C-alpha positions as CSV (number, residue, x, y, z in Angstrom):
1,M,8.9,1.6,-20.5
2,K,8.4,-2.3,-21.8
3,V,7.4,-4.8,-19.3
4,V,6.9,-8.4,-19.4
5,I,4.7,-10.0,-16.5
6,C,4.8,-13.7,-16.3
7,G,1.7,-14.7,-14.4
8,A,-2.1,-13.1,-15.0
9,N,-3.3,-14.2,-11.7
10,Q,-5.1,-11.3,-9.6
11,I,-1.4,-10.0,-8.8
12,G,-0.1,-10.2,-12.4
13,Y,-3.5,-8.8,-13.4
14,N,-3.2,-5.6,-10.9
15,I,-0.2,-5.1,-12.1
16,A,-0.9,-5.0,-15.7
17,S,-3.9,-3.0,-15.3
18,Y,-1.9,0.1,-13.3
19,L,1.2,0.0,-15.4
20,A,-1.2,-0.5,-18.6
21,A,-3.3,2.8,-17.7
22,E,-0.1,4.7,-18.0
23,E,0.4,3.6,-21.5
24,N,3.4,1.0,-20.9
25,D,3.7,-1.3,-23.2
26,I,2.5,-4.6,-21.6
27,I,3.2,-8.2,-22.2
28,I,1.5,-10.7,-19.7
29,I,2.3,-14.6,-20.2
30,D,-0.2,-17.4,-18.7
31,E,-1.0,-21.1,-18.9
32,S,-4.4,-20.6,-18.6
33,P,-6.4,-19.5,-21.7
34,D,-9.4,-18.4,-19.4
35,L,-7.1,-15.8,-17.3
36,I,-5.3,-14.8,-20.6
37,G,-9.5,-14.3,-22.2
38,Y,-10.2,-12.2,-19.5
39,V,-6.9,-10.4,-19.8
40,R,-7.5,-9.8,-23.3
41,E,-11.4,-8.7,-22.7
42,T,-10.5,-6.4,-20.4
43,L,-7.4,-4.6,-20.4
44,D,-5.3,-3.0,-23.7
45,V,-2.0,-5.4,-23.7
46,Q,-0.6,-8.3,-25.5
47,A,-1.9,-11.4,-23.7
48,V,-0.2,-14.7,-24.6
49,V,-1.2,-18.4,-23.6
50,G,2.0,-20.1,-22.4
51,R,4.4,-20.3,-19.5
52,G,6.2,-17.8,-18.1
53,S,9.7,-19.6,-17.7
54,N,10.0,-21.0,-21.1
55,P,13.2,-19.5,-22.8
56,D,12.0,-19.7,-26.3
57,L,8.6,-18.0,-25.1
58,L,10.6,-15.2,-23.4
59,E,12.9,-14.8,-25.7
60,E,10.6,-14.2,-28.5
61,L,8.4,-12.1,-26.5
62,A,10.6,-10.1,-24.5
63,G,13.1,-9.5,-27.5
64,N,16.2,-6.9,-26.5
65,D,14.4,-4.3,-25.9
66,T,12.2,-5.1,-22.1
67,D,13.0,-2.9,-19.6
68,I,11.2,-5.3,-16.3
69,L,10.2,-8.8,-16.0
70,I,7.8,-9.1,-13.3
71,A,7.3,-12.7,-12.0
72,V,4.3,-13.5,-10.6
73,M,3.6,-17.4,-11.3
74,V,2.4,-19.9,-9.1
75,S,5.9,-21.8,-8.6
76,D,8.5,-19.7,-6.7
77,E,10.9,-22.1,-8.8
78,H,9.1,-21.1,-12.0
79,N,9.7,-17.2,-10.8
80,I,13.3,-17.7,-10.2
81,I,13.8,-19.8,-13.7
82,A,12.1,-16.8,-15.4
83,C,14.2,-14.1,-13.6
84,Q,17.5,-16.5,-14.6
85,I,16.5,-16.6,-18.0
86,A,16.1,-12.8,-18.3
87,Q,18.9,-12.3,-17.0
88,S,21.2,-15.1,-18.8
89,L,19.5,-15.2,-22.0
90,L,17.8,-11.4,-22.3
91,N,19.7,-9.2,-20.2
92,I,16.7,-7.5,-18.8
93,P,17.9,-4.9,-16.4
94,V,15.1,-5.1,-13.7
95,K,13.7,-8.7,-12.6
96,I,11.1,-8.8,-9.9
97,A,10.0,-12.3,-8.5
98,H,6.8,-13.3,-6.3
99,I,8.1,-15.6,-3.6
100,R,5.7,-17.2,-1.5
101,N,7.5,-20.1,0.1
102,Q,8.8,-18.7,3.3
103,S,11.6,-21.0,3.2
104,Y,13.3,-18.7,0.4
105,L,12.6,-15.3,2.6
106,N,14.1,-17.1,5.8
107,S,16.8,-14.3,6.6
108,R,19.3,-16.8,8.4
109,W,19.1,-18.5,4.7
110,L,18.0,-15.6,2.3
111,D,21.2,-13.1,3.9
112,K,23.6,-16.0,2.4
113,T,21.9,-16.6,-1.0
114,I,20.4,-13.4,-2.2
115,H,23.5,-11.9,-4.4
116,N,23.3,-15.2,-6.2
117,F,19.9,-15.3,-7.3
118,P,18.9,-13.7,-10.5
119,I,16.5,-11.5,-9.1
120,D,16.7,-7.8,-8.3
121,Y,13.6,-7.6,-6.3
122,I,11.8,-10.0,-4.1
123,I,8.1,-9.3,-3.4
124,S,6.5,-11.4,-0.4
125,P,2.7,-10.0,-0.6
126,E,1.5,-11.7,2.7
127,R,4.4,-10.1,4.4
128,Q,4.1,-6.8,3.1
129,V,-0.2,-6.6,3.9
130,A,0.8,-7.9,7.6
131,Q,3.5,-5.1,8.0
132,V,1.0,-2.7,6.5
133,I,-1.8,-3.7,9.2
134,L,1.0,-3.5,11.8
135,S,1.8,0.1,11.1
136,N,-1.9,1.1,11.1
137,L,-2.3,-0.9,14.6
138,K,0.0,1.3,16.1
139,I,-2.3,4.6,15.3
140,P,-5.7,3.0,15.4
141,G,-7.4,6.2,15.1
142,V,-6.5,6.2,11.6
143,M,-7.4,3.9,8.5
144,E,-3.9,3.6,7.3
145,V,-0.3,5.1,7.7
146,L,1.9,5.5,5.2
147,H,5.4,5.8,6.1
148,L,7.9,7.3,4.2
149,K,11.7,7.0,3.3
150,N,12.4,10.2,5.0
151,S,11.4,9.3,8.6
152,E,10.5,13.0,9.7
153,A,7.0,13.1,7.8
154,V,4.0,10.5,7.8
155,V,1.0,10.7,5.9
156,L,-2.2,9.7,7.4
157,F,-5.2,8.6,5.5
158,L,-8.6,9.7,8.1
159,H,-11.9,9.8,8.1
160,F,-13.8,13.2,9.2
161,D,-17.3,12.5,10.9
162,E,-19.5,14.8,12.2
163,H,-17.7,15.6,15.4
164,S,-15.0,17.0,13.6
165,P,-13.6,19.9,15.4
166,M,-12.7,21.0,11.7
167,N,-15.5,20.6,9.8
168,N,-16.5,23.5,7.3
169,I,-13.3,26.1,8.2
170,P,-11.2,26.6,5.3
171,L,-7.8,25.0,5.1
172,R,-5.6,28.2,5.0
173,Q,-7.7,29.7,8.2
174,I,-6.7,26.4,10.1
175,G,-2.9,26.8,8.9
176,E,-2.9,30.0,10.5
177,Q,-4.5,29.0,13.4
178,F,-2.1,26.2,13.7
179,S,0.8,27.3,12.2
180,G,3.6,26.0,14.7
181,L,2.0,22.6,13.9
182,P,3.5,21.6,10.5
183,F,0.6,19.1,8.1
184,R,-0.8,19.6,4.7
185,I,-4.0,18.4,3.3
186,L,-3.0,16.5,0.3
187,G,-6.2,14.8,-1.5
188,I,-9.8,14.2,-0.1
189,F,-12.2,11.4,-0.9
190,R,-15.7,13.3,-0.8
191,S,-18.9,11.7,-2.6
192,D,-17.7,10.0,-5.8
193,Q,-15.0,12.6,-6.0
194,F,-11.5,13.0,-5.3
195,I,-10.0,16.5,-4.7
196,I,-6.5,18.1,-4.4
197,P,-7.7,21.1,-2.5
198,Q,-6.6,24.8,-2.4
199,A,-6.1,26.7,0.9
200,H,-10.3,28.4,0.0
201,D,-11.1,24.8,0.3
202,Y,-12.6,23.3,3.6
203,L,-13.4,19.8,5.1
204,Q,-16.9,18.2,5.5
205,S,-18.4,15.5,7.5
206,G,-17.8,12.1,5.5
207,D,-14.5,13.0,3.8
208,D,-11.6,10.8,3.7
209,V,-8.4,12.6,3.5
210,Y,-5.0,12.1,2.8
211,V,-2.6,14.3,5.0
212,L,1.1,14.7,5.6
213,V,2.0,15.6,9.4
214,E,5.5,15.9,10.8
215,R,5.9,13.0,12.8
216,D,7.3,14.4,16.4
217,K,4.3,16.5,16.2
218,L,1.5,13.3,15.2
219,P,0.3,13.5,18.9
220,R,-0.7,17.4,18.7
221,F,-2.2,17.1,15.3
222,L,-4.4,14.1,16.3
223,A,-5.9,15.6,19.3
224,V,-6.5,19.3,17.5
225,F,-8.3,17.4,14.7
226,G,-10.3,15.3,17.3
227,I,-8.9,11.9,16.4
228,K,-8.9,9.3,19.4
229,S,-6.0,7.1,19.4
230,E,-5.5,5.4,22.6
231,P,-3.1,2.4,22.6
232,L,-4.7,-1.3,22.1
233,G,-5.1,-3.4,24.6
234,K,-6.8,-6.5,23.6
235,I,-6.9,-7.3,19.2
236,I,-8.2,-10.2,17.6
237,I,-7.3,-11.9,14.4
238,A,-10.0,-13.2,12.4
239,G,-7.9,-15.6,10.1
240,G,-4.9,-17.9,10.5
241,G,-3.5,-18.1,7.2
242,N,0.2,-16.3,6.1
243,V,-1.4,-12.8,6.5
244,G,-2.4,-13.7,10.2
245,L,0.6,-15.4,11.5
246,Y,2.8,-12.7,10.1
247,L,0.8,-10.1,11.9
248,A,0.5,-11.8,15.3
249,Q,4.2,-12.1,14.9
250,G,4.2,-8.5,14.3
251,I,2.2,-8.0,17.2
252,L,4.4,-10.2,19.7
253,R,7.5,-8.7,18.6
254,E,6.4,-4.9,18.6
255,M,3.4,-5.0,20.3
256,P,4.1,-6.9,23.5
257,E,1.8,-5.4,25.7
258,V,-1.1,-6.5,23.5
259,S,-3.5,-9.4,24.4
260,L,-3.4,-11.6,21.4
261,K,-6.2,-14.1,19.9
262,V,-6.8,-15.7,16.5
263,I,-9.2,-17.3,15.0
264,E,-8.4,-20.1,12.7
265,N,-11.3,-22.7,10.6
266,N,-8.8,-25.2,9.6
267,R,-8.2,-27.8,12.7
268,E,-4.6,-28.5,11.6
269,R,-3.8,-24.9,11.1
270,A,-5.3,-23.4,14.2
271,R,-3.0,-26.4,15.8
272,F,0.1,-25.0,14.4
273,L,-0.4,-21.4,15.0
274,A,-0.8,-22.8,18.4
275,E,2.5,-24.1,18.6
276,A,3.9,-21.1,16.6
277,L,3.0,-18.2,18.2
278,E,3.6,-18.1,22.3
279,N,1.3,-16.2,25.1
280,V,-1.4,-16.4,21.9
281,V,-4.9,-17.6,22.5
282,V,-5.7,-19.8,19.2
283,L,-9.4,-20.4,18.6
284,H,-10.4,-23.1,16.3
285,G,-13.9,-22.1,14.7
286,N,-15.2,-20.1,11.7
287,V,-15.2,-16.5,11.9
288,I,-18.4,-15.7,10.8
289,D,-20.0,-18.2,13.6
290,L,-22.2,-15.7,16.1
291,N,-21.2,-18.7,18.8
292,V,-17.0,-18.6,17.8
293,M,-17.2,-14.6,18.3
294,K,-19.1,-14.8,21.8
295,E,-16.4,-17.6,23.0
296,A,-13.8,-15.3,21.6
297,K,-15.2,-12.9,23.9
298,V,-15.1,-9.9,20.8
299,S,-17.3,-7.8,22.5
300,Q,-14.5,-7.2,25.0
301,T,-11.7,-6.1,21.8
302,D,-10.4,-3.2,21.4
303,M,-9.9,-3.8,17.8
304,L,-11.2,-6.7,14.8
305,V,-8.6,-7.6,12.3
306,S,-9.8,-10.0,9.4
307,V,-7.4,-11.3,7.3
308,T,-9.0,-14.7,5.8
309,N,-8.8,-15.2,2.5
310,D,-12.4,-15.0,1.5
311,D,-13.2,-11.5,1.1
312,A,-17.0,-12.3,1.9
313,A,-15.6,-13.6,5.6
314,N,-13.6,-10.9,6.2
315,I,-16.3,-8.7,5.6
316,L,-19.2,-10.6,7.6
317,S,-17.1,-11.2,10.5
318,S,-15.9,-7.6,10.3
319,L,-19.8,-6.5,10.5
320,L,-20.6,-9.2,13.0
321,G,-17.8,-7.6,15.2
322,K,-19.2,-4.3,15.0
323,S,-22.9,-5.5,15.9
324,L,-21.3,-7.0,18.9
325,G,-19.9,-3.9,20.2
326,V,-16.1,-4.2,18.3
327,P,-15.0,-0.3,18.3
328,R,-12.9,-1.0,15.6
329,V,-12.4,-3.3,12.5
330,T,-9.7,-3.4,10.1
331,T,-10.6,-5.6,6.7
332,L,-8.7,-6.9,4.1
333,V,-10.4,-7.4,1.0
334,S,-9.0,-8.0,-2.5
335,N,-12.3,-7.1,-5.0
336,M,-11.8,-3.3,-5.6
337,M,-15.6,-2.9,-5.4
338,Y,-16.4,-3.4,-1.8
339,P,-14.6,-0.7,-0.5
340,K,-17.1,1.9,-2.0
341,F,-19.9,0.8,0.2
342,L,-18.3,-0.6,2.9
343,P,-17.5,2.5,5.1
344,S,-21.1,3.0,5.4
345,L,-21.8,-0.3,7.7
346,G,-19.8,0.6,9.6
347,V,-16.1,-0.7,8.7
348,D,-13.4,1.5,10.0
349,S,-10.5,0.6,7.8
350,I,-10.1,-1.1,4.3
351,L,-7.1,-2.9,3.0
352,N,-6.7,-3.6,-0.7
353,P,-3.8,-6.4,-0.9
354,G,-3.6,-5.3,-4.7
355,F,-3.2,-1.7,-4.1
356,I,-0.2,-2.7,-1.5
357,T,1.6,-5.2,-4.2
358,I,1.5,-2.6,-6.9
359,S,2.8,0.1,-4.3
360,T,5.7,-1.9,-3.7
361,I,6.5,-2.9,-7.4
362,L,6.1,0.9,-8.5
363,N,9.1,1.7,-5.7
364,H,11.4,-0.5,-7.7
365,I,10.2,0.9,-11.2
366,R,9.6,4.5,-10.9
367,R,12.2,6.4,-12.4
368,G,14.1,9.8,-12.6
369,S,14.6,10.6,-8.7
370,I,11.4,8.9,-7.3
371,R,12.2,7.1,-4.2
372,T,9.2,5.8,-3.1
373,A,5.3,5.5,-4.3
374,H,2.1,5.0,-2.3
375,V,-0.9,3.8,-4.7
376,L,-3.9,6.1,-3.0
377,Q,-7.4,4.5,-2.8
378,G,-9.5,3.7,-5.5
379,Q,-5.8,4.1,-7.8
380,V,-6.6,8.0,-8.1
381,G,-3.3,8.7,-7.9
382,E,-0.2,8.2,-6.0
383,I,2.4,9.7,-3.4
384,F,5.6,10.3,-4.3
385,E,9.0,10.7,-2.5
386,A,11.8,12.0,-4.9
387,N,15.1,13.8,-4.2
388,V,16.4,16.5,-6.3
389,P,19.7,15.8,-7.9
390,S,22.5,18.4,-8.4
391,D,21.7,18.1,-12.3
392,S,18.0,18.5,-12.0
393,K,16.0,20.4,-14.1
394,L,14.1,21.9,-11.2
395,I,16.2,23.7,-9.7
396,G,15.6,27.3,-9.0
397,E,12.2,26.7,-10.3
398,K,9.3,27.7,-7.7
399,F,7.1,24.9,-6.0
400,A,4.3,26.1,-8.2
401,L,5.8,24.4,-11.1
402,L,4.6,21.1,-9.1
403,N,1.4,22.7,-7.8
404,I,-1.3,22.0,-10.4
405,H,-4.6,22.5,-9.4
406,E,-6.4,19.0,-9.6
407,K,-3.3,17.4,-10.9
408,S,-0.7,17.5,-8.1
409,I,0.6,19.1,-5.0
410,V,3.9,19.5,-3.1
411,G,2.7,18.2,0.5
412,G,6.3,18.9,2.1
413,I,10.1,18.9,1.8
414,V,13.3,18.0,3.7
415,R,15.5,19.9,3.8
416,D,18.7,19.6,5.5
417,G,16.9,17.1,7.9
418,V,14.3,19.8,9.0
419,F,10.7,19.0,7.5
420,Y,8.5,22.0,6.5
421,I,5.8,23.0,4.6
422,P,6.9,25.1,1.3
423,S,4.7,27.4,-0.2
424,S,4.3,28.0,-3.9
425,E,6.5,30.8,-4.2
426,E,9.5,29.7,-2.6
427,F,12.3,27.9,-5.0
428,I,13.2,24.3,-5.6
429,E,16.8,23.9,-4.3
430,E,19.7,21.0,-4.9
431,D,19.0,17.7,-2.4
432,D,15.5,18.6,-1.3
433,H,13.4,15.7,-0.1
434,L,10.3,16.2,-1.9
435,I,6.7,14.3,-1.1
436,L,4.3,15.1,-3.7
437,L,1.0,13.6,-4.3
438,V,0.1,13.2,-7.7
439,N,-3.4,12.6,-10.2
440,N,-3.1,9.3,-11.8
441,T,-3.8,11.3,-15.2
442,Y,-0.5,13.4,-14.9
443,I,2.1,10.8,-13.0
444,G,4.2,10.6,-16.5
445,R,4.6,14.3,-16.5
446,V,5.8,14.8,-13.2
447,E,8.0,11.3,-13.1
448,K,9.7,13.2,-16.4
449,M,9.8,16.5,-14.5
450,L,11.9,14.7,-11.6
451,R,14.3,13.3,-13.8
452,S,17.8,14.9,-14.3
453,R,19.2,16.4,-17.4
454,N,21.1,13.0,-18.4
455,E,17.6,11.0,-18.5
């Protein structure tokens, strides 16, 4: 697959890095010689200095065989122009644009104009990050919630400590003991290893686990596995930028019973937030200032969510909150190296906006019958959802074909509207909705297996 990425900022770099690892043909363009120099030093891609909205440059680099153009430059207008060139001049099939200006994203305006845009998919990382955090807040005992296209099931990312009642029990035994509770452990982070478990494996204290659960059985699952998930009464958002604003608006809309405070360091921005958010206490101050945190009565809150534009401020404010007695903290961290040590410091949930953005883009570019793709922590793999079309090569094959040791696992399926966990000896049928976890070294192989006979 040939992909042209306009913009070598953090978003563009992360996308290029991820797609290049799958041996795609990647071209990345940026006006900054420094950014392009860094790309050339660290990635095996073609990196070119120039403006991504320059028609001559795009025509030269994209040619007539580019599959996807991804425009993530700083200027929304340049992103729109690049997509227009890709459509009108180069006939590129898929065009994705990062749009920052929220005026463009106003639903009243966008609904009337989107069909006239030369853009197939718009991404707005700030809104998407806020939506992911909002979903997590609704199940506060988990580190992350992955909502699937098919609403019968949900994937949770959980931490198991020494108090977990399921520690050191083989997974087969747990499944037999709770046969009426449809779930499957998909993957386990243990120390520096990522494990796709088998029936004889077991959970240990300190494990971070991806688990697929039937949505209707979620409360029972959390109770059985000792996951405390009491509703939140008080939340403090540290950082009133776009992510903080969208998150606050989402909480007001979907969790109206919550008492909400926002801390913002910029005086003018704090004034704007106070006017924009009804029934929200907005405090002007530094999120890593002890006196500000005490004024916000952070020790009395149920959850602190740190979403400033600075990783260090997010980490320090989370640790400060923990030291003052906050039961749970969620931290937004862009640097992919930080999450490795933060859990040991007491940070309950760590979100990387890069992973969220990559997942959003993958949803639009994965081939075959794949409907959604979620990037796992550490980029060790993905969780796929895929429908089995009538001409699929998989029909009549056993699920064992997709259950490959340390490479992939079918977590569950939805068949005729019913979610259940298939055995490896059962057969794949037309219209099955598959939910799989796939190791990053095996993604290309599984993607090909999920294609129809005509692809």
